N, C-alpha and C positions, 0 to 999 in steps of 0.2 A: 506873373510874367506871361506875356502873350506868346503863344506857340505859333510862330510864323508859318510853319509848314502846314499846320492844321487849318489856319485861317486861309491859306492859299488853296488848300484842297476844298474847303467849304465854298470859296468863290468859284472855283472850277466847276464844282457840282451844281451851284446855283445857275451859272451861265449855261452849262450843258443842258440843264433841265429847261431853261428858256428856249434855247436853240431847238431842242427836240420838240417842245410844244409848238413852236412856230413852224417847224418842218412838218409836223403831223397835220396842223391846221391847213398848211399850204399844199398838201399832197406830196410832200417830199419825204425821203427816208434818210436817216443817219446811218453811218457805218455800224453794223451790228456788233463789232468789236468795241465795246463801250470804253475800255481803257485806251485804245487807239484814238477814239473820238475825243476823249477827255484830254489826251496829250495834245491834240490839235487845238482844242479850246485853250489849253494853257499857252500854246504858241500865239493864239489870237490875243490873249490877255497880255502877254509879254510885249507883243507888237503895239498894242494899245498904249501901254505904259511908255514904250520907247518912242512911238511916232504920233500917238494921239488918235489912231484909227486901227481897225481890225485888218491889217494887211495879211494876206494869205501867208501862213507860216511856211509854206513850201516854195515860196518865191522870194527873191531878193527885193526888198522895198527900197525906194530911193529916200524915203523920209519926207518927200514933198507930196502932199495929198493929191494935188491936181495931176501929178504924173502917175500916181498909183491908184486912182479912183476905180479903174477897171479891175483891180485885183483886191478890192476891199470885200471881205466875206459878207454875204455870198457874192462871188465874183461874177463878172459879165459872161464868163465862159462856162459856168456851171451847167446850164440847160443843154447847150450844144454837146458838152462832154458827156452828160448823162444819156443823151440820145445816141451818140456814137460809140461810147465806151462803157456805159453802164455805171460810171462813177465820175465825179469831178476830179480835177487834177490832184488834189490832196487826199481825195477819197473820204472826206467828211460826209458829203452827200453821195448817195448811191441809189441805184435803181431798186425797184421792189423785189426783183430776183435776188440781188445781193443782200438787201435788207432782210429778206426771209431766210437767208442762209443757203439758197439753192445754187448760188454761184459765189465765187470769191472775187474781190476787187483786184485788179492787176494794174501795174504801172502803165501810164498812158503818156503820150507826148503832150508837151505844153503848147496850147494853141495861142497863147499870148504872143502877138507879133513883137519883133525886136523894137527897141526904143526908136530907132530911126524911122521905121515904118509907122509907128504910132504917131510920131511927130508929123510926118508927112500927111497922114490921114487927118490929123487935127487941122492942118493948114488948108487942106482941100475942103473940109467941112465948113470952115470959116468963110471960104470964098463962095461956095455954092451950097445953097440949101436944097437938099433932096428929100423926097418922101422916103420912108423906110422901104426897103426892098423885100422885107419879110412878109409872108402871108399872115393874114389875120385869121385866127381860129375862133370859132363860135361854138359854145357849149349849147347843144340843142335842148338841154334840160333846163338850165337856169338863165342862159343868155350871156354868161361870162365871155369876154373877149380878151384875146392875148395875141400879140404879134411875135412870132418866133418861127423857127424852121419847121418844127413839128408840134402837134398839140401836146399839152402836158399829160403825163401819165394818169393823173387824177385831177379833176377839176377842184381848184382850191375853195370854191364856194359850195358846191352841192355834192362833191365827192364822186361824180359820175366818171366812168372810165374813159380813156382816150378815144375809144370807138364811138363815143357819143358826140364827138367834135366834128365839125365840117368847116371848110374854108368859107369865110365870110365874104360875100360878094357885094 
């Protein structure tokens, strides 16, 4: 007989290991509370079964992928949350300080705009094509480029610190 709970735990462990490896390669950190992080992974897997995609387990998904695309893990708000609050909304991804246990993740406000504001923004974007208003950061070590409010904490390519980035002109 198949032990369903054991099989589910093995799947959570497998997905957690993959997310952790991807985070490490990309210069990100997962919450050091491994059980908490695995509970979030379980939520992602439940939402994948329910909706067909990894909707953030800390937000209410509509079940319509095009409406939820901004909250598919890793969500569009992760990097801004990490910069401003040291953790993403669900605290799966955390800063190096929290990852090293020097600080604790705290509850943060959800930066996802209300549905009406998201729909209005989509309408405007369809009518007018604009260039991104974010600065482009250049890693002086390897040449990696990224458009975001602040440079990444660690370059995902060469692992240089954020002090090695400059605004690309």
